[in-house]
C-alpha positions in Angstrom: -76.7 -62.8 -28.1 -77.2 -66.6 -27.6 -77.9 -67.6 -24.1 -75.7 -70.5 -22.9 -77.4 -73.5 -21.4 -74.3 -75.2 -20.0 -71.5 -73.9 -17.8 -68.7 -75.5 -15.9 -67.5 -73.8 -12.7 -63.9 -74.4 -11.6 -62.7 -74.2 -8.0 -59.0 -74.6 -6.9 -57.9 -75.0 -3.3 -54.7 -75.1 -1.3 -54.6 -76.3 2.2 -51.9 -76.8 4.9 -49.2 -74.9 3.0 -47.4 -74.4 6.3 -45.3 -71.5 5.0 -44.0 -73.5 1.9 -44.2 -70.7 -0.6 -40.9 -71.3 -2.5 -39.8 -74.7 -3.6 -36.9 -75.0 -1.3 -35.8 -77.4 1.4 -34.6 -75.2 4.2 -32.3 -77.9 5.7 -30.2 -78.2 2.5 -31.2 -75.2 0.3 -32.0 -77.8 -2.4 -35.1 -77.4 -4.7 -38.0 -79.6 -3.8 -41.2 -80.4 -5.8 -43.6 -78.5 -3.7 -44.6 -75.0 -2.6 -47.1 -72.4 -3.6 -44.8 -70.9 -6.3 -45.2 -74.2 -8.2 -48.9 -74.4 -7.6 -49.2 -70.8 -8.8 -48.2 -72.0 -12.3 -51.1 -74.6 -12.2 -53.5 -71.8 -11.1 -52.5 -69.5 -13.9 -52.8 -72.2 -16.5 -56.3 -73.1 -15.2 -57.3 -69.4 -15.3 -56.5 -69.3 -19.0 -59.1 -71.9 -19.5 -61.5 -70.7 -16.8 -61.3 -66.9 -16.2 -63.9 -67.0 -13.5 -61.9 -69.6 -11.5 -62.5 -69.5 -7.7 -59.4 -69.8 -5.6 -59.4 -70.7 -1.9 -57.0 -71.5 0.9 -58.1 -73.9 3.6 -55.9 -72.9 6.5 -52.5 -73.5 8.2 -50.8 -71.0 5.9 -48.7 -68.8 8.2 -46.6 -71.4 10.1 -44.3 -74.3 9.3 -41.0 -73.4 7.6 -38.0 -71.3 8.7 -39.2 -68.8 6.1 -42.6 -68.5 7.9 -40.9 -68.4 11.3 -38.6 -65.5 10.1 -41.6 -63.7 8.6 -43.5 -64.0 12.0 -40.5 -62.9 14.1 -37.5 -61.0 12.8 -39.3 -60.0 9.6 -42.7 -59.2 11.1 -42.7 -55.5 10.2 -43.0 -56.2 6.5 -46.0 -57.6 4.6 -46.1 -61.4 5.3 -44.8 -63.0 2.1 -47.5 -65.7 2.3 -50.2 -63.0 2.3 -48.3 -61.2 -0.5 -48.4 -64.4 -2.6 -52.1 -65.0 -2.0 -52.8 -61.4 -2.9 -50.8 -61.8 -6.1 -52.7 -64.9 -7.1 -56.1 -63.1 -6.4 -57.4 -65.6 -3.9 -61.1 -65.2 -3.2 -61.0 -66.4 0.4 -59.1 -68.2 3.1 -60.1 -70.1 6.2 -58.0 -69.8 9.4 -56.4 -73.1 10.4 -55.3 -74.0 13.9 -51.7 -73.0 13.2 -52.8 -69.5 12.2 -52.9 -68.8 16.0 -49.4 -70.0 16.8 -47.8 -66.5 16.7 -50.7 -64.7 18.5 -53.6 -62.6 17.4 -51.6 -59.5 16.6 -49.8 -61.3 13.8 -53.0 -63.0 12.6 -54.9 -59.7 12.7 -52.2 -58.0 10.6 -52.3 -60.8 8.1 -56.1 -60.5 7.8 -55.8 -56.7 7.5 -53.2 -57.0 4.7 -55.2 -59.6 2.7 -57.0 -58.6 -0.5 -59.4 -61.5 0.1 -61.9 -62.5 2.8 -61.1 -64.7 5.8 -64.0 -67.0 6.7 -64.8 -69.0 9.8 -68.4 -69.3 10.9 -67.6 -71.0 14.2 -64.8 -68.8 15.6 -66.7 -66.2 17.4 -66.1 -63.0 19.3 -66.6 -63.9 23.0 -68.2 -60.4 23.5 -70.6 -60.3 20.5 -71.1 -64.0 19.8 -70.7 -63.2 16.1 -68.0 -64.5 13.7 -64.7 -63.0 14.8 -63.2 -62.5 11.3 -66.1 -60.5 9.9 -68.1 -62.9 7.8 -68.9 -66.6 7.8 -69.3 -66.9 4.0 -68.9 -65.2 0.7 -71.2 -65.1 -2.4 -69.8 -65.3 -5.9 -72.2 -64.8 -8.8 -70.7 -65.7 -12.1 -71.4 -64.0 -15.4 -73.7 -66.9 -16.3 -75.8 -66.0 -13.3 -74.7 -69.1 -11.3 -74.7 -68.2 -7.6 -72.0 -69.9 -5.5 -71.7 -69.6 -1.7 -68.5 -70.6 0.2 -68.8 -71.2 3.9 -65.7 -71.3 6.1 -65.4 -73.3 9.3 -62.4 -74.3 11.5 -61.9 -77.3 13.8 -63.1 -76.2 17.2 -60.5 -78.3 19.0 -58.0 -75.4 18.9 -58.3 -74.5 22.6 -57.1 -78.0 23.4 -53.7 -77.2 21.9 -53.1 -73.5 21.6 -51.6 -71.1 24.1 -54.7 -69.4 25.8 -53.1 -66.0 25.4 -53.3 -66.5 21.6 -57.1 -67.1 21.8 -58.1 -64.3 24.1 -61.5 -62.9 23.3 -62.4 -65.8 21.1 -65.0 -68.5 21.5 -65.0 -71.8 19.4 -68.4 -73.2 18.5 -68.7 -76.9 17.6 -67.8 -77.0 13.9 -70.5 -79.6 12.9 -73.2 -77.6 14.7 -72.1 -74.4 13.0 -72.2 -76.0 9.6 -75.7 -77.4 10.2 -76.9 -74.0 11.3 -75.2 -72.0 8.5 -76.0 -74.4 5.6 -79.7 -74.2 6.5 -79.5 -70.4 6.7 -77.7 -70.1 3.4 -80.0 -72.4 1.6 -83.0 -70.4 2.9 -81.7 -66.9 2.4 -79.1 -67.1 -0.5 -80.6 -70.0 -2.4 -77.3 -70.8 -4.1 -76.8 -73.0 -7.1 -73.7 -74.4 -5.5 -72.8 -74.5 -1.8 -69.2 -75.2 -0.9 -68.0 -75.7 2.7 -64.3 -75.1 3.3 -63.5 -76.9 6.6 -60.1 -76.8 8.2 -60.6 -80.2 9.7 -60.5 -83.8 8.4 -62.3 -87.1 8.3 -62.9 -89.0 11.6 -64.2 -92.1 9.7 -63.2 -94.2 6.8 -64.6 -92.7 3.7 -65.8 -96.0 2.3 -66.9 -98.0 5.3 -67.8 -95.2 7.8 -65.9 -97.0 10.5 -64.1 -94.8 13.0 -60.6 -94.0 11.7 -59.5 -92.3 15.0 -60.7 -91.6 18.5 -63.9 -89.5 18.0 -62.9 -86.4 19.9 -64.6 -83.8 17.7 -61.3 -82.6 16.2 -62.3 -83.9 12.8 -65.9 -84.0 11.7 -65.9 -84.1 7.9 -67.6 -87.5 7.6 -70.5 -86.3 9.8 -70.8 -83.1 7.7 -71.3 -85.3 4.6 -73.8 -87.6 6.2 -75.7 -85.4 8.7 -75.9 -82.0 7.0 -78.4 -81.6 4.1 -77.4 -79.1 1.3 -73.6 -79.3 1.0 -72.5 -79.8 -2.6 -68.7 -79.7 -2.1 -66.7 -80.2 1.1 -63.1 -79.0 1.1 -61.1 -80.5 4.0 -57.5 -80.2 5.4 -55.7 -80.5 8.8 -54.8 -84.2 8.3 -52.4 -83.7 5.5 -54.1 -86.3 3.4 -54.4 -86.6 -0.4 -58.1 -87.1 -1.0 -60.4 -86.6 -4.0 -63.6 -88.5 -3.6 -67.3 -88.5 -2.8 -69.1 -89.2 0.5 -72.9 -89.5 0.5 -73.2 -87.5 -2.7 -70.9 -84.7 -1.4 -67.8 -84.1 -3.5 -64.8 -84.0 -1.1 -61.2 -83.0 -1.5 -58.0 -82.6 0.6 -54.9 -81.5 -1.2 -52.1 -82.8 1.1 -49.7 -80.4 2.8 -46.6 -78.2 2.2 -47.8 -77.3 -1.3 -47.4 -80.8 -2.7 -50.7 -80.5 -4.6 -53.6 -78.3 -5.3 -57.2 -79.5 -5.4 -59.4 -78.8 -8.4 -63.2 -79.2 -8.4 -65.1 -79.0 -11.6 -68.9 -78.6 -11.4 -71.0 -78.8 -14.6 -74.3 -77.0 -14.7 -77.3 -77.0 -17.1 -79.9 -74.3 -17.2 -83.3 -75.4 -15.8 -86.4 -74.9 -17.8 -87.7 -71.5 -16.8 -85.0 -70.2 -14.5 -81.9 -71.2 -12.5 -79.3 -73.8 -12.9 -79.0 -77.5 -12.0 -75.8 -79.4 -11.1 -75.3 -82.3 -13.6 -71.9 -83.5 -12.5 -69.1 -82.9 -10.0 -65.4 -84.0 -10.3 -62.5 -83.6 -7.8 -58.9 -84.1 -8.8 -55.4 -83.4 -7.3 -52.8 -81.6 -9.4 -49.3 -82.3 -8.0 -46.4 -79.8 -8.0 -43.9 -82.3 -9.4 -40.5 -81.7 -11.1 -42.2 -80.9 -14.4 -44.0 -77.9 -13.0 -41.9 -74.7 -13.0 -42.2 -72.2 -10.2 -44.1 -69.1 -11.1 -41.7 -66.2 -11.8 -44.0 -63.6 -10.2 -44.3 -65.4 -6.9 -40.5 -66.1 -6.9 -39.8 -62.4 -7.5 -42.3 -61.3 -4.9 -40.7 -63.3 -2.2 -37.0 -63.1 -3.2 -36.0 -60.4 -0.7 -37.7 -62.1 2.2 -36.0 -65.4 1.1 -32.5 -63.8 1.0 -33.0 -62.3 4.5 -34.2 -65.7 5.8 -31.2 -67.6 4.4 -28.7 -65.1 5.8 -30.4 -65.4 9.2 -30.5 -69.2 9.1 -26.8 -69.4 8.5 -26.0 -67.6 11.8 -23.8 -69.8 14.1 -25.4 -70.0 17.5 -23.3 -72.5 19.5 -21.3 -75.7 19.4 -22.0 -79.3 20.3 -19.1 -81.4 21.6 -19.9 -85.0 20.7 -22.8 -86.5 18.8 -26.4 -85.4 19.1 -27.5 -86.6 15.6 -30.6 -88.7 15.0 -29.6 -91.7 12.7 -32.7 -93.8 13.4 -36.0 -92.2 14.6 -37.3 -95.5 16.0 -34.1 -96.1 17.7 -34.2 -92.6 19.2 -37.6 -93.4 20.6 -36.7 -96.8 22.0 -33.8 -95.7 24.3 -32.5 -92.5 25.8 -30.7 -90.4 23.2 -28.3 -87.4 23.7 -30.5 -85.1 21.5 -33.7 -85.9 23.5 -31.7 -85.4 26.8 -30.6 -82.0 25.5 -34.1 -81.0 24.7 -35.3 -81.9 28.2 -32.3 -80.1 29.7 -33.3 -76.9 27.8 -36.9 -77.2 29.0 -35.9 -77.9 32.7 -33.5 -74.9 32.8 -36.1 -72.6 31.2 -38.8 -73.7 33.6 -36.8 -74.2 36.8 -37.9 -77.8 37.4 -36.1 -81.1 37.3 -38.7 -83.3 35.4 -39.5 -82.9 31.8 -40.9 -84.7 28.8 -40.2 -83.9 25.1 -40.9 -85.4 21.7 -39.0 -85.9 18.5 -41.3 -83.9 16.4 -40.9 -85.7 13.1 -38.8 -88.4 11.4 -36.9 -85.8 9.4 -35.3 -84.3 12.5 -31.5 -84.8 12.3 -30.4 -83.5 15.7 -27.2 -81.6 16.2 -23.5 -82.0 15.8 -20.6 -79.5 15.6 -21.5 -75.9 14.9 -25.2 -75.3 15.3 -26.9 -72.6 13.2 -30.4 -71.2 13.3 -31.1 -73.5 10.3 -30.4 -76.6 12.3 -32.5 -75.3 15.2 -35.5 -74.5 13.2 -35.5 -77.7 11.2 -35.6 -79.6 14.4 -38.1 -77.3 16.2 -40.6 -76.4 13.5 -43.5 -75.8 15.8 -43.6 -72.5 17.9 -44.5 -74.4 21.1 -44.1 -72.6 24.4 -43.6 -74.5 27.7 -46.0 -75.2 30.6 -45.2 -76.6 34.0 -48.0 -78.8 35.4 -48.3 -80.3 38.9 -48.9 -84.0 38.5 -49.3 -86.9 40.7 -47.3 -90.2 40.4 -50.5 -91.8 39.0 -50.8 -89.0 36.4 -47.2 -89.6 35.2 -47.8 -93.4 35.0 -50.9 -92.8 33.0 -49.0 -90.5 30.6 -46.3 -93.1 30.2 -49.0 -95.7 29.3 -50.4 -93.3 26.8 -47.0 -92.7 25.2 -46.2 -96.4 25.2 -49.2 -97.0 22.9 -47.0 -95.6 20.1 -45.4 -99.0 19.8 -46.4 -102.4 18.6 -44.6 -105.8 18.4 -44.3 -106.8 14.7 -45.0 -110.3 13.6 -41.3 -111.1 13.4 -40.9 -110.1 17.1 -39.3 -106.7 16.4 -40.3 -103.3 17.7 -42.6 -101.3 15.4 -44.9 -98.3 15.3 -48.6 -98.6 16.0 -50.3 -97.8 12.6 -52.7 -95.4 14.4 -49.7 -93.0 14.6 -49.1 -93.2 10.9 -52.6 -93.3 9.3 -54.6 -91.3 8.6 -52.1 -88.7 9.8 -48.5 -88.9 10.9 -48.4 -88.4 14.7 -44.8 -89.2 15.7 -44.9 -86.0 17.8 -47.4 -87.7 20.2 -44.7 -89.9 21.7 -42.9 -88.4 24.7 -39.5 -89.1 26.3 -38.8 -88.2 29.9 -35.9 -86.9 32.0 -35.9 -86.7 35.8 -37.5 -90.1 36.3 -36.2 -93.7 35.5 -38.6 -95.9 33.6 -38.9 -98.9 31.4 -41.7 -99.6 28.8 -42.4 -103.2 27.7 -44.0 -103.0 24.3 -44.8 -106.8 24.3 -47.5 -106.2 26.9 -51.0 -105.0 26.1 -51.6 -101.3 25.7 -52.3 -99.8 29.1 -50.1 -102.3 30.9 -46.7 -101.4 29.5 -45.0 -99.4 32.3 -42.6 -102.1 33.7 -40.6 -99.8 35.9 -41.1 -96.3 37.2 -38.6 -94.7 39.7 -37.8 -91.3 41.1 -34.4 -90.9 42.8 -34.0 -94.6 42.8 -37.3 -95.3 44.6 -40.7 -96.4 43.2 -42.7 -93.4 42.3 -45.7 -93.2 44.6 -49.2 -92.7 43.1 -50.0 -89.7 45.3 -46.6 -88.1 45.1 -46.8 -84.5 43.7 -44.3 -83.4 41.1 -43.8 -80.4 38.8 -43.2 -81.4 35.2 -42.4 -79.2 32.2 -43.7 -80.0 28.7 -44.8 -78.1 25.6 -48.1 -76.2 25.7 -49.7 -78.5 23.2 -49.2 -81.5 25.4 -50.0 -79.7 28.6 -53.5 -78.9 27.2 -54.0 -82.6 26.6 -53.1 -82.7 22.9 -52.4 -86.1 21.6 -55.0 -87.8 23.8 -53.1 -87.0 27.0 -56.4 -86.5 28.9 -54.6 -87.0 32.3 -53.1 -83.5 31.9 -56.4 -81.7 31.5 -57.4 -79.6 34.5 -54.1 -80.1 36.3 -52.7 -77.1 38.2 -50.5 -74.8 35.9 -47.5 -73.8 38.0 -45.7 -71.8 35.5 -45.7 -70.8 31.8 -42.6 -70.0 29.7 -43.8 -67.8 26.9 -40.8 -68.1 24.6 -41.1 -70.7 21.9 -38.8 -73.8 21.9 -36.6 -72.6 19.0 -35.8 -69.4 20.9 -35.1 -71.3 24.1 -32.7 -73.7 22.3 -30.9 -70.8 20.7 -30.7 -68.9 24.0 -29.4 -72.0 25.8 -26.6 -72.6 23.2 -25.6 -68.9 23.2 -25.5 -69.0 27.0 -23.4 -72.2 27.3 -21.4 -71.6 24.1 -20.3 -75.2 24.0 -22.6 -78.1 25.1 -21.5 -81.6 25.8 -23.5 -84.4 24.3 -24.5 -86.6 27.2 -26.9 -89.4 27.9 -27.7 -90.9 31.3 -29.8 -93.8 29.9 -32.6 -93.2 32.4 -35.3 -94.9 30.2 -35.6 -97.6 27.6 -38.2 -99.7 25.6 -38.0 -103.5 25.7 -39.9 -106.4 24.2 -40.1 -109.1 26.9 -42.9 -111.6 26.7 
């Protein structure tokens, strides 16, 4: 038998699928060019050419669509359809993302137990044993050619800054960069692989070309440092930022395949046999394959998830309550520049649930349409896609002013003098959810002023809010933990926690009140006054 001296290894990776298994828009039921079922067709085509294809998921799989929400709540007794799909496609491994923890450790534990593949995270440790909490930090795959591949998993360690602490009980999060340095050195010494792949649920903190900071360097994203400070990484898979990247940094091939199943990453590594023994890498290539209109959904994945889809659609069409008046969002920027009935409604729901009279809330994305007429679960879940719970913090007047200054950084004044969005909230990742709107106080933000000096008016009950005045404020748990650079909230007294997520609270509020009036007290606005 002739010994081959050349071999090309193929790796495919999904990331940030966020429950997008079937190619459907749950707001409209229309087909959309995305989702794992379409990517599955690309995977199966690639397997025909490369039977030893390695298939990975890089996190944020279990949360993000009404389909995923139903699977985690009303449908939680059955095999999670996302896990069923990955099992069907014979994934080799998955890395837990930050949103894997949104529904608690019981659901995540069941998903891991039902998986026919390994879950990898070297830096999420058991607080008791100080060892990887999900069993193993890496896997080894030895191909028929004898090429030895190691895949190391790691997750952004910033999760405790956002997640409900009850969902992280018994876990410790080691710095991701430090963990990669430690494990890459160990793997190189012990396993001596021909190819070392790091799958990191995190993104790039610096521009890939210039190395200049692309965001505030908090430690949430450390991919650039992994490429430049860690010796021995051949391929770095990234995610979390929802970017479309296929490039190289400091000799490390890097990839990030977007989000919601819009693309799958493919890495091809060509080897040549060394003289004597072993293999040498001669080239590496990364590319993104998109799930466009020309790609058909895989029949096996569609059949596998059909029953769960039908149950989800029936559940989504349930009428919950009625809105009298107009709570629709016609212009997201307009919604964020003056008080709006939908935002006021959100704050009312939060205040009633928490028993306080000051609240802040965010329009979570620019696709949110608000409410009008009959409200179904479909409308609720398309506006409240994150399973955030609520936290009441005791804040001083100066804390509230600092929070308003932080939120006012969302804006910029365009060259033509109009109101615009600060590019930092658009690139490298959309962060519209980090702009908050308040109820229970009266305020005015002047976006023509420098950042940090934009609070032009701040009143409570018609009087200036005093710096040392103590007030209880309800907000989502992500914000209360300081998420979105709201550092003024960190360490503040937690007065109360509401452990129902916002979608459930909105549904309960509408069921309780049956009919809700669309109101707007115009307690805040954004101006441009030089």
